[in-house]
DRENDO-1510 file (C-alpha; in Angstrom, 1 decimal, always signed):
<recs>
REC; n; res; u; v; w
REC; 1; MET; +94.9; +72.4; +94.7 .
REC; 2; GLY; +92.4; +74.5; +96.5 .
REC; 3; HIS; +94.8; +74.9; +99.4 .
REC; 4; ALA; +97.5; +75.9; +97.2 .
REC; 5; ALA; +95.4; +78.4; +95.6 .
REC; 6; GLY; +94.3; +79.8; +98.5 .
REC; 7; LYS; +98.1; +80.1; +100.1 .
REC; 8; ASP; +99.0; +81.8; +96.7 .
REC; 9; VAL; +96.3; +84.4; +97.1 .
REC; 10; TYR; +97.5; +85.3; +100.6 .
REC; 11; GLY; +101.0; +85.6; +99.3 .
REC; 12; LYS; +99.8; +87.7; +96.4 .
REC; 13; LEU; +98.0; +90.1; +99.1 .
REC; 14; GLY; +101.2; +89.9; +101.4 .
REC; 15; ARG; +103.5; +91.1; +98.7 .
REC; 16; LYS; +100.8; +93.9; +98.1 .
REC; 17; LEU; +100.7; +95.0; +101.6 .
REC; 18; ASP; +104.4; +94.9; +101.9 .
REC; 19; ASN; +104.5; +97.7; +99.2 .
REC; 20; LEU; +102.3; +100.3; +100.7 .
REC; 21; THR; +103.3; +103.3; +103.0 .
REC; 22; MET; +104.5; +100.9; +105.6 .
REC; 23; ARG; +106.7; +97.7; +104.8 .
REC; 24; ALA; +105.0; +94.7; +106.2 .
REC; 25; PRO; +107.5; +91.9; +106.5 .
REC; 26; ARG; +106.2; +88.5; +105.3 .
REC; 27; ASN; +106.8; +85.6; +107.7 .
REC; 28; GLU; +104.6; +82.8; +109.0 .
REC; 29; THR; +102.9; +85.0; +111.8 .
REC; 30; PHE; +102.0; +87.7; +109.1 .
REC; 31; HIS; +100.2; +85.1; +106.9 .
REC; 32; SER; +98.3; +83.9; +110.0 .
REC; 33; ILE; +97.2; +87.2; +110.3 .
REC; 34; LEU; +95.9; +87.5; +106.7 .
REC; 35; ARG; +94.2; +84.3; +106.8 .
REC; 36; GLU; +92.5; +85.3; +109.9 .
REC; 37; LEU; +91.0; +88.6; +108.6 .
REC; 38; TYR; +90.4; +88.2; +105.0 .
REC; 39; SER; +88.4; +85.1; +103.3 .
REC; 40; ALA; +90.3; +84.0; +100.2 .
REC; 41; GLU; +87.7; +86.0; +98.0 .
REC; 42; GLU; +88.4; +89.1; +99.9 .
REC; 43; ALA; +92.5; +88.5; +99.8 .
REC; 44; ASP; +92.1; +88.0; +96.2 .
REC; 45; PHE; +89.9; +91.4; +95.5 .
REC; 46; ALA; +92.4; +93.2; +97.7 .
REC; 47; ALA; +95.6; +92.4; +96.1 .
REC; 48; LYS; +94.0; +93.5; +92.9 .
REC; 49; LEU; +92.8; +96.9; +94.3 .
REC; 50; PRO; +94.8; +100.2; +93.3 .
REC; 51; TYR; +97.3; +101.6; +95.5 .
REC; 52; THR; +96.0; +105.0; +96.1 .
REC; 53; LEU; +92.7; +106.6; +97.0 .
REC; 54; SER; +90.0; +105.4; +93.9 .
REC; 55; THR; +86.4; +105.3; +93.1 .
REC; 56; ALA; +84.1; +102.2; +93.1 .
REC; 57; ASP; +84.3; +102.5; +89.2 .
REC; 58; ARG; +87.8; +102.9; +88.8 .
REC; 59; ILE; +88.2; +100.0; +91.1 .
REC; 60; ALA; +85.5; +97.7; +88.9 .
REC; 61; LYS; +87.3; +98.6; +85.7 .
REC; 62; SER; +91.0; +97.8; +87.2 .
REC; 63; THR; +89.9; +94.5; +89.0 .
REC; 64; GLY; +87.5; +93.4; +86.5 .
REC; 65; CYS; +84.8; +92.8; +88.7 .
REC; 66; ASP; +80.9; +93.8; +87.8 .
REC; 67; GLY; +79.9; +96.7; +90.0 .
REC; 68; ALA; +77.6; +94.3; +92.5 .
REC; 69; LYS; +80.5; +92.4; +93.3 .
REC; 70; VAL; +82.6; +95.4; +93.8 .
REC; 71; ARG; +80.4; +97.0; +96.5 .
REC; 72; ARG; +79.7; +93.9; +98.2 .
REC; 73; LEU; +83.4; +93.0; +98.7 .
REC; 74; LEU; +84.4; +96.9; +99.7 .
REC; 75; ASP; +81.4; +96.9; +102.0 .
REC; 76; GLY; +82.5; +94.0; +103.7 .
REC; 77; LEU; +86.3; +94.8; +103.8 .
REC; 78; CYS; +85.5; +98.5; +105.2 .
REC; 79; SER; +83.3; +97.1; +107.9 .
REC; 80; LYS; +86.5; +95.3; +109.4 .
REC; 81; GLY; +88.9; +98.4; +108.3 .
REC; 82; LEU; +90.8; +96.3; +105.8 .
REC; 83; VAL; +89.8; +99.2; +103.4 .
REC; 84; MET; +89.5; +102.8; +104.2 .
REC; 85; ASP; +86.4; +104.5; +102.5 .
REC; 86; LEU; +86.5; +108.2; +102.6 .
REC; 87; TRP; +83.5; +110.8; +101.5 .
REC; 88; ILE; +85.6; +113.2; +99.2 .
REC; 89; ARG; +84.3; +115.5; +96.7 .
REC; 90; GLY; +80.6; +113.9; +96.8 .
REC; 91; GLU; +81.5; +110.4; +96.2 .
REC; 92; PHE; +83.3; +107.6; +98.4 .
REC; 93; HIS; +87.0; +106.9; +97.8 .
REC; 94; TYR; +88.7; +103.7; +98.8 .
REC; 95; MET; +92.0; +102.4; +99.8 .
REC; 96; LEU; +93.5; +99.3; +101.3 .
REC; 97; SER; +94.7; +99.8; +104.7 .
REC; 98; PRO; +98.3; +99.5; +105.4 .
REC; 99; ILE; +99.4; +97.6; +108.1 .
REC; 100; VAL; +99.9; +100.7; +110.4 .
REC; 101; VAL; +98.0; +103.0; +110.7 .
REC; 102; GLY; +95.5; +100.7; +109.4 .
REC; 103; ILE; +95.0; +97.0; +109.6 .
REC; 104; PHE; +96.2; +96.6; +113.1 .
REC; 105; GLU; +94.6; +99.5; +114.7 .
REC; 106; PHE; +91.2; +99.1; +112.8 .
REC; 107; THR; +91.0; +95.6; +113.8 .
REC; 108; MET; +92.3; +95.8; +117.5 .
REC; 109; MET; +89.6; +98.7; +117.9 .
REC; 110; ARG; +86.7; +96.6; +116.6 .
REC; 111; THR; +83.9; +95.8; +119.2 .
REC; 112; GLY; +80.9; +93.5; +119.2 .
REC; 113; PRO; +80.3; +90.1; +119.6 .
REC; 114; ASP; +81.6; +87.2; +117.8 .
REC; 115; LEU; +84.9; +88.7; +117.4 .
REC; 116; ASP; +88.0; +86.6; +118.3 .
REC; 117; VAL; +89.8; +89.2; +119.7 .
REC; 118; LYS; +92.0; +87.0; +121.6 .
REC; 119; THR; +93.5; +85.0; +118.4 .
REC; 120; TRP; +94.0; +88.6; +116.8 .
REC; 121; ALA; +95.7; +89.9; +119.9 .
REC; 122; ARG; +98.2; +87.0; +119.9 .
REC; 123; LEU; +98.9; +87.2; +116.4 .
REC; 124; PHE; +99.6; +90.9; +116.5 .
REC; 125; HIS; +101.7; +90.9; +119.5 .
REC; 126; ALA; +103.6; +87.8; +118.0 .
REC; 127; TYR; +104.2; +89.9; +114.7 .
REC; 128; MET; +104.9; +93.3; +116.5 .
REC; 129; GLN; +106.7; +92.3; +119.7 .
REC; 130; ASP; +108.3; +88.9; +119.7 .
REC; 131; ASP; +109.9; +90.0; +116.5 .
REC; 132; ALA; +112.0; +92.9; +115.6 .
REC; 133; SER; +111.3; +92.9; +111.7 .
REC; 134; LEU; +108.4; +95.1; +111.6 .
REC; 135; TYR; +110.6; +97.8; +112.9 .
REC; 136; ALA; +113.6; +96.9; +111.1 .
REC; 137; ALA; +112.2; +97.1; +107.9 .
REC; 138; ASN; +110.6; +100.6; +108.4 .
REC; 139; CYS; +113.4; +102.3; +110.7 .
REC; 140; ASN; +116.7; +100.3; +110.0 .
REC; 141; ASN; +117.9; +102.7; +107.3 .
REC; 142; GLY; +118.2; +106.1; +109.0 .
REC; 143; GLU; +114.3; +106.9; +107.7 .
REC; 144; ARG; +113.2; +110.2; +109.1 .
REC; 145; VAL; +109.5; +110.5; +108.2 .
REC; 146; SER; +107.6; +108.3; +110.5 .
REC; 147; ILE; +103.7; +108.3; +110.7 .
REC; 148; ILE; +103.5; +109.8; +113.9 .
REC; 149; ARG; +105.3; +112.6; +115.9 .
REC; 150; THR; +105.3; +113.8; +119.6 .
REC; 151; LEU; +103.6; +116.6; +121.0 .
REC; 152; PRO; +104.7; +118.5; +123.9 .
REC; 153; HIS; +102.8; +118.9; +127.1 .
REC; 154; GLU; +102.8; +122.5; +126.5 .
REC; 155; GLU; +102.3; +123.3; +130.4 .
REC; 156; MET; +105.9; +121.8; +131.1 .
REC; 157; MET; +107.4; +124.5; +128.4 .
REC; 158; HIS; +110.3; +126.8; +130.2 .
REC; 159; PRO; +108.8; +130.5; +129.5 .
REC; 160; THR; +111.2; +131.7; +127.4 .
REC; 161; ASP; +110.7; +128.9; +124.9 .
REC; 162; TYR; +106.7; +129.0; +124.9 .
REC; 163; SER; +106.4; +131.4; +122.4 .
REC; 164; GLU; +108.5; +129.0; +119.9 .
REC; 165; ILE; +105.6; +126.2; +120.1 .
REC; 166; MET; +103.1; +126.3; +116.9 .
REC; 167; ASP; +99.5; +125.7; +117.0 .
REC; 168; TYR; +100.1; +122.2; +115.3 .
REC; 169; GLU; +102.3; +121.4; +118.3 .
REC; 170; LYS; +99.5; +121.9; +121.0 .
REC; 171; ALA; +97.0; +119.1; +121.4 .
REC; 172; ALA; +94.4; +121.5; +122.5 .
REC; 173; SER; +94.7; +123.4; +119.5 .
REC; 174; LEU; +94.2; +120.6; +117.4 .
REC; 175; ILE; +90.9; +119.7; +119.1 .
REC; 176; HIS; +89.8; +123.4; +118.8 .
REC; 177; ALA; +90.6; +123.5; +115.2 .
REC; 178; SER; +88.5; +120.3; +114.4 .
REC; 179; ASP; +84.8; +120.0; +113.6 .
REC; 180; ARG; +84.4; +116.1; +114.3 .
REC; 181; PHE; +85.6; +113.8; +116.9 .
REC; 182; ALA; +85.3; +110.3; +118.2 .
REC; 183; ILE; +87.3; +108.0; +120.7 .
REC; 184; GLY; +87.9; +104.5; +120.4 .
REC; 185; LEU; +89.7; +101.6; +121.9 .
REC; 186; CYS; +93.7; +101.9; +122.0 .
REC; 187; SER; +94.8; +98.9; +119.7 .
REC; 188; CYS; +98.1; +98.6; +121.5 .
REC; 189; ARG; +96.5; +98.4; +125.1 .
REC; 190; HIS; +93.7; +96.2; +123.4 .
REC; 191; THR; +96.6; +93.8; +122.1 .
REC; 192; MET; +98.6; +93.8; +125.6 .
REC; 193; LEU; +95.3; +93.0; +127.5 .
REC; 194; HIS; +94.2; +90.1; +125.5 .
REC; 195; ALA; +97.9; +89.1; +125.2 .
REC; 196; GLY; +98.1; +88.9; +128.6 .
REC; 197; LYS; +100.9; +91.7; +128.7 .
REC; 198; LYS; +99.3; +94.6; +130.1 .
REC; 199; THR; +100.5; +96.0; +133.6 .
REC; 200; CYS; +99.0; +99.6; +133.4 .
REC; 201; ASP; +95.7; +100.8; +134.8 .
REC; 202; VAL; +95.4; +103.2; +131.6 .
REC; 203; PRO; +91.6; +103.0; +130.1 .
REC; 204; LEU; +91.5; +101.2; +126.9 .
REC; 205; GLU; +89.0; +103.9; +125.5 .
REC; 206; LYS; +91.6; +106.6; +124.8 .
REC; 207; CYS; +92.4; +106.9; +121.0 .
REC; 208; SER; +91.4; +110.1; +119.5 .
REC; 209; VAL; +90.5; +110.8; +115.9 .
REC; 210; PHE; +89.5; +113.9; +113.9 .
REC; 211; GLY; +87.8; +115.3; +110.8 .
REC; 212; TYR; +87.3; +112.8; +107.7 .
REC; 213; ALA; +89.1; +110.2; +109.6 .
REC; 214; ALA; +86.5; +110.3; +112.7 .
REC; 215; GLU; +83.8; +110.2; +109.9 .
REC; 216; PHE; +84.8; +107.1; +108.8 .
REC; 217; MET; +85.7; +105.4; +111.7 .
REC; 218; ILE; +82.3; +106.7; +113.4 .
REC; 219; ARG; +80.1; +105.2; +110.3 .
REC; 220; ARG; +82.0; +102.0; +110.3 .
REC; 221; GLY; +81.5; +101.5; +114.3 .
REC; 222; LEU; +85.2; +101.7; +114.8 .
REC; 223; ALA; +85.0; +104.8; +117.4 .
REC; 224; ARG; +82.0; +106.4; +119.1 .
REC; 225; GLU; +81.4; +110.1; +117.9 .
REC; 226; VAL; +82.1; +112.7; +121.2 .
REC; 227; SER; +81.8; +116.3; +121.7 .
REC; 228; LYS; +84.6; +118.7; +121.5 .
REC; 229; THR; +84.3; +118.9; +125.5 .
REC; 230; GLU; +84.7; +115.0; +125.9 .
REC; 231; MET; +88.0; +115.4; +123.7 .
REC; 232; LEU; +89.2; +118.0; +125.8 .
REC; 233; GLU; +88.4; +116.1; +129.0 .
REC; 234; ASN; +90.0; +113.1; +127.8 .
REC; 235; LEU; +93.4; +114.9; +126.9 .
REC; 236; ALA; +93.5; +116.6; +130.7 .
REC; 237; ARG; +92.8; +113.1; +132.1 .
REC; 238; SER; +96.6; +112.0; +129.9 .
REC; 239; ARG; +98.2; +114.9; +131.0 .
REC; 240; GLU; +97.1; +113.6; +134.9 .
REC; 241; THR; +98.0; +110.3; +134.1 .
REC; 242; GLY; +101.3; +111.2; +132.4 .
REC; 243; LEU; +100.7; +109.6; +129.2 .
REC; 244; VAL; +102.7; +110.4; +125.9 .
REC; 245; LEU; +100.8; +112.4; +123.6 .
REC; 246; ASN; +101.5; +111.2; +119.7 .
REC; 247; ALA; +99.9; +112.7; +116.6 .
REC; 248; ASP; +99.8; +112.0; +112.9 .
REC; 249; ASN; +103.1; +113.5; +111.4 .
REC; 250; VAL; +101.5; +116.5; +109.4 .
REC; 251; ARG; +101.1; +120.2; +110.0 .
REC; 252; LYS; +97.5; +120.2; +108.7 .
REC; 253; ASN; +94.4; +118.2; +108.7 .
REC; 254; ILE; +95.8; +115.8; +111.6 .
REC; 255; THR; +93.3; +112.6; +111.8 .
REC; 256; PHE; +94.3; +111.2; +115.2 .
REC; 257; LEU; +96.1; +111.8; +118.6 .
REC; 258; CYS; +97.3; +108.8; +120.5 .
REC; 259; HIS; +97.7; +108.7; +124.3 .
REC; 260; CYS; +100.4; +106.5; +124.6 .
REC; 261; CYS; +102.0; +104.4; +128.0 .
REC; 262; GLY; +105.4; +103.1; +127.8 .
REC; 263; CYS; +104.3; +99.8; +128.5 .
REC; 264; CYS; +101.8; +99.1; +125.9 .
REC; 265; CYS; +102.6; +101.3; +123.1 .
REC; 266; HIS; +104.1; +99.4; +120.0 .
REC; 267; ALA; +106.0; +102.9; +118.7 .
REC; 268; LEU; +107.5; +103.6; +122.1 .
REC; 269; LEU; +108.6; +99.9; +122.5 .
REC; 270; GLY; +110.2; +100.3; +119.1 .
REC; 271; ILE; +112.4; +102.9; +120.9 .
REC; 272; SER; +112.7; +101.4; +124.5 .
REC; 273; LYS; +112.6; +97.6; +123.4 .
REC; 274; PHE; +114.1; +97.6; +119.8 .
REC; 275; GLY; +116.2; +100.4; +119.9 .
REC; 276; TYR; +115.0; +102.5; +116.8 .
REC; 277; PRO; +114.8; +105.9; +117.9 .
REC; 278; ASN; +113.4; +107.0; +114.6 .
REC; 279; ALA; +110.0; +104.8; +115.1 .
REC; 280; ILE; +108.5; +108.5; +116.4 .
REC; 281; VAL; +109.7; +111.8; +115.1 .
REC; 282; THR; +110.6; +113.6; +118.2 .
REC; 283; SER; +108.9; +117.1; +119.0 .
REC; 284; THR; +110.8; +120.4; +118.4 .
REC; 285; PHE; +111.7; +120.1; +122.4 .
REC; 286; LEU; +114.1; +118.4; +124.9 .
REC; 287; ALA; +113.7; +118.0; +128.4 .
REC; 288; GLU; +116.4; +120.1; +130.6 .
REC; 289; SER; +116.9; +120.0; +134.2 .
REC; 290; ASP; +117.7; +123.0; +136.6 .
REC; 291; GLY; +120.4; +122.0; +139.0 .
REC; 292; ASP; +119.6; +124.5; +141.3 .
REC; 293; LEU; +115.9; +123.3; +141.8 .
REC; 294; CYS; +116.6; +119.4; +141.3 .
REC; 295; THR; +116.4; +117.4; +144.3 .
REC; 296; GLY; +117.9; +114.0; +142.9 .
REC; 297; CYS; +114.6; +112.2; +143.6 .
REC; 298; GLY; +114.4; +110.0; +140.3 .
REC; 299; LYS; +111.0; +110.8; +139.6 .
REC; 300; CYS; +111.8; +111.7; +136.5 .
REC; 301; ALA; +113.7; +108.7; +135.4 .
REC; 302; ARG; +111.0; +106.6; +136.7 .
REC; 303; ALA; +108.4; +108.4; +134.6 .
REC; 304; CYS; +110.5; +108.5; +131.3 .
REC; 305; PRO; +108.1; +106.2; +129.1 .
REC; 306; ILE; +111.4; +105.3; +127.0 .
REC; 307; SER; +113.9; +105.4; +129.5 .
REC; 308; ALA; +115.7; +108.3; +128.1 .
REC; 309; ILE; +116.7; +109.5; +131.8 .
REC; 310; GLU; +119.1; +107.9; +134.1 .
REC; 311; MET; +120.2; +109.2; +137.5 .
REC; 312; HIS; +124.1; +109.3; +137.9 .
REC; 313; ARG; +125.8; +109.8; +141.4 .
REC; 314; ILE; +127.2; +113.1; +142.2 .
REC; 315; GLU; +131.0; +113.1; +143.1 .
REC; 316; ASN; +131.8; +114.9; +146.5 .
REC; 317; PRO; +128.4; +116.8; +146.5 .
REC; 318; LYS; +128.2; +120.3; +147.6 .
REC; 319; THR; +124.4; +120.0; +148.7 .
REC; 320; GLU; +122.2; +117.4; +149.8 .
REC; 321; ARG; +121.6; +116.4; +146.6 .
REC; 322; LYS; +123.6; +112.8; +145.9 .
REC; 323; ARG; +122.3; +112.1; +142.3 .
REC; 324; LYS; +121.2; +113.9; +139.1 .
REC; 325; PRO; +119.3; +113.2; +136.2 .
REC; 326; GLU; +121.3; +112.8; +132.8 .
REC; 327; MET; +119.5; +112.9; +129.5 .
REC; 328; ASP; +120.0; +110.5; +126.5 .
REC; 329; THR; +119.5; +113.6; +123.8 .
REC; 330; GLY; +119.9; +111.3; +121.2 .
REC; 331; ILE; +116.3; +109.6; +121.9 .
REC; 332; CYS; +114.6; +112.2; +124.2 .
REC; 333; LEU; +111.1; +112.7; +122.6 .
REC; 334; GLY; +110.5; +115.8; +124.0 .
REC; 335; CYS; +107.0; +115.0; +125.5 .
REC; 336; GLY; +107.2; +116.4; +128.8 .
REC; 337; VAL; +106.3; +113.6; +130.7 .
REC; 338; CYS; +109.1; +113.8; +132.9 .
REC; 339; ALA; +108.4; +117.2; +133.7 .
REC; 340; LEU; +104.9; +116.6; +135.0 .
REC; 341; SER; +106.1; +114.2; +137.5 .
REC; 342; CYS; +108.7; +116.6; +138.7 .
REC; 343; GLU; +107.6; +118.5; +141.9 .
REC; 344; THR; +109.9; +120.8; +142.4 .
REC; 345; GLY; +109.7; +122.5; +138.9 .
REC; 346; ALA; +113.3; +121.8; +138.1 .
REC; 347; LEU; +112.4; +119.9; +134.6 .
REC; 348; LYS; +111.4; +122.0; +131.8 .
REC; 349; LEU; +111.0; +121.6; +128.0 .
REC; 350; VAL; +113.4; +123.9; +126.1 .
REC; 351; LYS; +113.8; +124.5; +122.3 .
REC; 352; ARG; +116.1; +121.9; +120.4 .
REC; 353; GLY; +119.1; +123.3; +118.6 .
REC; 354; LYS; +117.5; +122.5; +115.4 .
REC; 355; ARG; +113.6; +122.6; +114.8 .
REC; 356; VAL; +112.3; +119.5; +113.6 .
REC; 357; ILE; +110.4; +119.8; +110.2 .
REC; 358; HIS; +107.1; +117.8; +110.0 .
REC; 359; PRO; +105.4; +117.3; +106.5 .
REC; 360; GLU; +102.7; +120.0; +105.6 .
REC; 361; THR; +99.9; +117.4; +104.8 .
REC; 362; THR; +99.3; +113.9; +104.6 .
REC; 363; PHE; +99.9; +113.6; +100.8 .
REC; 364; GLU; +103.7; +115.2; +101.5 .
REC; 365; ARG; +103.9; +112.6; +104.1 .
REC; 366; VAL; +102.9; +109.8; +102.0 .
REC; 367; ILE; +105.3; +110.7; +99.4 .
REC; 368; LEU; +108.3; +111.0; +101.7 .
REC; 369; GLN; +107.6; +107.9; +103.8 .
REC; 370; CYS; +107.3; +105.9; +100.5 .
REC; 371; LEU; +110.4; +107.4; +99.1 .
REC; 372; GLU; +112.4; +106.2; +102.1 .
REC; 373; ARG; +110.9; +102.9; +102.1 .
REC; 374; GLY; +111.3; +102.1; +98.8 .
REC; 375; THR; +107.4; +101.9; +97.5 .
REC; 376; LEU; +107.0; +105.5; +95.9 .
REC; 377; GLN; +106.6; +103.8; +92.3 .
REC; 378; ASN; +103.4; +102.4; +93.4 .
REC; 379; GLN; +102.0; +105.7; +94.5 .
REC; 380; LEU; +102.9; +107.2; +90.8 .
REC; 381; PHE; +101.5; +103.9; +88.9 .
REC; 382; ASP; +99.0; +102.6; +91.1 .
REC; 383; ASN; +97.0; +100.2; +89.0 .
REC; 384; PRO; +98.6; +96.7; +89.8 .
REC; 385; GLN; +96.5; +95.2; +86.8 .
REC; 386; SER; +97.9; +97.4; +84.2 .
REC; 387; THR; +101.0; +95.2; +82.4 .
REC; 388; THR; +102.2; +99.0; +81.2 .
REC; 389; GLN; +102.3; +100.4; +84.7 .
REC; 390; LYS; +103.8; +97.2; +86.4 .
REC; 391; PHE; +106.9; +98.0; +83.7 .
REC; 392; MET; +107.2; +101.9; +85.0 .
REC; 393; ARG; +107.0; +100.7; +88.8 .
REC; 394; VAL; +109.8; +98.3; +88.2 .
REC; 395; PHE; +111.8; +100.9; +86.1 .
REC; 396; VAL; +111.3; +103.9; +88.5 .
REC; 397; GLY; +111.4; +102.1; +91.7 .
REC; 398; ALA; +115.2; +100.8; +90.7 .
REC; 399; PHE; +115.8; +104.3; +89.8 .
REC; 400; LEU; +114.2; +105.6; +93.1 .
REC; 401; ARG; +116.1; +103.1; +95.1 .
REC; 402; LEU; +119.5; +104.4; +94.1 .
REC; 403; SER; +120.8; +105.9; +97.3 .
REC; 404; PRO; +122.1; +109.2; +95.8 .
REC; 405; VAL; +118.8; +109.8; +94.0 .
REC; 406; LYS; +116.8; +109.1; +97.5 .
REC; 407; LYS; +119.3; +111.3; +99.7 .
REC; 408; ALA; +119.0; +113.9; +97.1 .
REC; 409; LEU; +115.1; +114.0; +96.8 .
REC; 410; MET; +115.0; +114.3; +100.8 .
REC; 411; SER; +117.6; +116.8; +101.0 .
REC; 412; ASP; +116.9; +120.2; +102.4 .
REC; 413; THR; +117.9; +121.6; +99.1 .
REC; 414; LEU; +115.6; +119.4; +96.7 .
REC; 415; ARG; +112.6; +118.6; +99.0 .
REC; 416; SER; +110.4; +121.2; +98.6 .
REC; 417; SER; +110.6; +121.4; +94.9 .
REC; 418; PHE; +110.4; +117.7; +94.6 .
REC; 419; LEU; +107.4; +117.6; +96.5 .
REC; 420; GLY; +106.0; +120.4; +94.3 .
REC; 421; SER; +106.2; +118.2; +91.2 .
REC; 422; MET; +104.4; +115.5; +93.1 .
REC; 423; LYS; +101.7; +117.8; +93.6 .
REC; 424; LYS; +101.7; +119.1; +90.0 .
REC; 425; GLY; +101.8; +115.5; +88.7 .
REC; 426; ALA; +98.7; +114.6; +91.0 .
REC; 427; ALA; +96.8; +117.6; +89.6 .
REC; 428; SER; +97.5; +116.8; +86.2 .
REC; 429; ARG; +96.0; +113.5; +86.6 .
REC; 430; GLY; +92.8; +115.1; +87.9 .
REC; 431; LYS; +93.9; +114.2; +91.7 .
REC; 432; GLY; +95.0; +117.4; +92.9 .
REC; 433; TRP; +92.6; +117.4; +95.6 .
REC; 434; MET; +94.6; +114.5; +97.2 .
REC; 435; ALA; +97.5; +117.2; +97.7 .
REC; 436; GLU; +95.4; +119.1; +100.0 .
REC; 437; MET; +94.7; +116.1; +102.3 .
</recs>
């Protein structure tokens, strides 16, 4: 009976996690991850938590647990990164970590003795790289709102297009705009290292975190606090190494900056290995080659982290150049890594025909992301213990999953007014501050 009850607890937690901001397909590997990371008591408690940021008092009321038990369980889960505790408006607010960005990253960023990192790495690698279900669940229906977006290496911009780049698209500007910084282990490279799959020599400690997210990770020992100078030096080394810069897919209050290589990054592998170009939102720019300057050396094709460039033979060449690069504009990230490798300056980043629109805040990203993935009802009616809210989740969820409804709310015509209504709704429930995050 105990084993069956335990299995049911992890099953409930798996269903809960699959209904957060990122879908988490449930299979045996996923449940093995849950059994590794959560005790049965923690799993039972986590499955009862509200879907959105909540105070300890609200959690105590919704879960039916006394205050001392709530604080003990929350502290244990937060220390493992399985729950996030953010200091907002003079008190801590707690939220269950989704699979990404959350459980995977925070688990593989942990350091210290007595951590079974190799087992965790093996399980996460099996879940995220031996099976395409995670990508399919989040990218298979033309979803446009990913959790991350690519930043261009602004030095590689074509001079005529440089004025088009916004501050939120410049990595250095993101650093200068923040007031607290942390750097931690790259969860992707750490996983690949312990899974025996890491082939690059990029250092593990590269992941950059800003603002309130940095405060959480420093306090919980998931990253170390650094100065603005060290943050900028880390950025400079990534440029020299030719790494892709990927940031939080918002324009305000950016929380992280990833320094990604094509061989380890799970998001980049989602494109190059599994064929989901929408795993990452592109920058507003594209790589373009100047035929007069290009020598056909092929360094750009070798440098591209997602193999978006192929070298093609030139028929009857009129110069010594025998090959030319062809860009797959359907998957090009606009990162500029290829241009970093171009010694002649033939490759530059130019403005796309249509500017890529990024959500303004995390609130907007979460709303749009959940709408696309069929989980928005859980953000609206977030108490899993309420019978009334359960009914509303089922009713509203069925309505929002209708294809015409989803397309209309995501359209250029209605998206802005829809997000405005969501902000007003949050304010009416006393959570207007969430819309500013």
